[in-house]
C-alpha positions as CSV (number, residue, x, y, z in Angstrom):
1,M,90.5,87.0,123.4
2,K,92.1,86.9,120.0
3,N,92.6,90.1,118.0
4,I,91.5,90.6,114.4
5,R,94.2,92.2,112.2
6,I,93.2,94.8,109.7
7,S,95.3,95.3,106.5
8,A,95.3,97.5,103.5
9,K,96.7,96.3,100.1
10,A,97.4,97.9,96.7
11,I,96.2,96.5,93.3
12,I,98.5,98.3,90.8
13,I,97.7,97.6,87.2
14,D,99.5,99.3,84.3
15,R,99.5,98.3,80.6
16,D,97.9,94.9,81.2
17,K,100.3,94.0,84.0
18,L,99.9,93.7,87.7
19,L,102.7,94.7,90.2
20,L,103.2,92.2,93.0
21,T,105.9,91.4,95.6
22,K,107.9,88.4,94.7
23,N,108.6,86.1,97.7
24,Q,110.3,82.8,98.3
25,D,109.7,79.9,100.6
26,D,110.7,76.2,100.6
27,H,108.3,75.5,97.7
28,G,109.7,78.3,95.4
29,Y,108.5,81.7,94.4
30,F,105.1,83.1,95.3
31,Y,103.5,86.5,94.8
32,L,101.6,88.8,97.1
33,F,99.8,92.2,96.8
34,P,101.8,95.0,98.3
35,G,100.4,96.0,101.7
36,G,100.1,95.1,105.3
37,G,98.8,95.8,108.7
38,Q,97.1,99.0,109.7
39,E,98.7,100.8,112.6
40,H,96.8,102.3,115.5
41,G,95.6,105.8,114.5
42,E,96.2,105.3,110.8
43,T,93.5,105.3,108.2
44,L,93.3,102.5,105.6
45,I,94.5,105.0,102.9
46,Q,97.5,106.0,105.0
47,A,98.3,102.3,105.6
48,V,98.3,101.4,101.9
49,R,100.5,104.4,101.1
50,R,103.0,103.5,103.9
51,E,103.0,99.8,103.0
52,S,103.5,100.6,99.3
53,V,106.7,102.6,100.1
54,E,107.9,99.9,102.4
55,E,107.3,97.0,100.0
56,I,107.6,98.5,96.5
57,G,109.7,101.6,97.2
58,Q,107.2,103.9,95.5
59,Q,104.4,106.2,96.5
60,V,100.9,105.4,95.2
61,E,97.8,107.4,94.6
62,V,95.0,105.4,96.3
63,G,91.8,105.0,94.4
64,A,88.6,103.1,95.1
65,L,88.2,100.2,97.5
66,L,87.6,97.2,95.2
67,F,87.5,94.2,97.5
68,I,87.3,93.2,101.1
69,R,88.6,89.7,101.9
70,E,88.7,87.9,105.2
71,Y,91.3,85.4,106.0
72,I,90.5,83.0,108.8
73,G,93.5,80.8,109.2
74,K,91.8,77.6,110.3
75,N,89.9,77.5,107.0
76,H,92.9,77.6,104.7
77,E,95.8,75.6,103.4
78,H,98.3,77.2,105.9
79,A,96.2,76.3,108.9
80,S,99.0,74.3,110.5
81,F,100.9,77.5,111.4
82,D,98.3,80.2,111.5
83,Y,95.2,78.4,112.8
84,D,94.1,81.2,115.1
85,F,95.0,84.1,112.7
86,H,92.1,86.3,111.5
87,Q,92.7,89.2,109.1
88,V,90.4,91.5,107.2
89,E,92.0,92.8,104.1
90,H,91.0,95.9,102.1
91,Y,92.2,96.0,98.5
92,F,92.4,99.4,96.8
93,I,93.1,100.2,93.2
94,C,96.2,102.3,93.1
95,D,98.5,104.1,90.6
96,L,102.2,104.8,90.9
97,I,102.5,108.5,91.6
98,N,105.5,109.0,89.4
99,G,104.3,106.7,86.7
100,N,107.6,104.9,86.9
101,R,107.1,101.2,86.0
102,G,110.8,100.5,86.8
103,I,111.5,98.4,89.8
104,A,112.3,100.6,92.8
105,K,114.0,99.5,96.1
106,P,111.6,98.7,98.9
107,T,112.4,100.6,102.2
108,N,111.2,97.8,104.5
109,P,110.4,94.6,102.6
110,D,108.9,91.6,104.3
111,S,111.4,89.0,105.4
112,Y,110.5,86.5,102.7
113,Q,110.3,89.2,99.9
114,V,113.0,88.8,97.3
115,G,111.9,91.4,94.8
116,L,109.0,92.8,92.7
117,E,107.6,91.7,89.4
118,W,105.1,93.0,86.8
119,L,103.0,89.9,85.8
120,P,100.9,89.8,82.7
121,L,97.1,89.9,83.5
122,D,96.4,87.2,80.8
123,S,98.6,84.6,82.6
124,L,98.1,85.3,86.3
125,M,96.7,81.8,86.8
126,D,100.2,80.4,85.8
127,Y,101.7,81.9,89.0
128,R,101.5,81.0,92.7
129,I,99.7,84.2,93.8
130,Y,97.9,84.6,97.1
131,P,95.0,84.9,97.6
132,K,94.3,82.8,94.5
133,E,90.6,83.4,94.3
134,L,91.1,87.1,94.2
135,L,92.6,86.8,90.7
136,Q,89.2,86.0,89.0
137,H,87.8,89.2,90.5
138,I,90.7,91.3,89.3
139,I,90.3,89.9,85.8
140,K,86.6,90.7,85.9
141,Y,87.4,94.3,87.1
142,T,89.8,94.8,84.2
143,Q,87.0,93.7,81.8
144,D,84.5,96.1,83.4
145,I,82.5,93.2,84.8
146,T,80.9,93.9,88.1
147,S,82.2,91.8,91.0
148,P,81.1,91.9,94.7
149,V,83.2,94.1,97.0
150,Y,82.9,91.8,100.1
151,L,84.4,88.4,99.1
152,G,84.2,86.7,102.4
153,D,86.7,84.1,103.6
154,I,88.3,83.1,100.3
155,N,91.6,81.3,99.7
């Protein structure tokens, strides 16, 4: 029996910019939302707080749950190496506690993480950001347009 991984992620928006982790692979740079796997005995809120310190080096105030996305590996572009992977991701709107937009030092970055970057909301589609389809829902959120919370198995 395969396990389903649960993760908690932060959506941090300040002054029309979105904070993402900057990562690098054989195809160049790509961007991810800070966050990661929930540990046993940890709430989703605790997980997003811990993961934010690990990946962006700053504490966050966790707000509302905005989106739930499933990732079923066999249905996506990376199926060749994560075919059996299944993850349920919870995306929370977050604010930096100290309000410091400066780039801090992560305490435990992912192995492919090379930095952090504030990307302008009006040009998010110009970057390789995963999950891609989540961007349209974030843009709707910033424009006060209602978007569903459960997004399903989107890429």
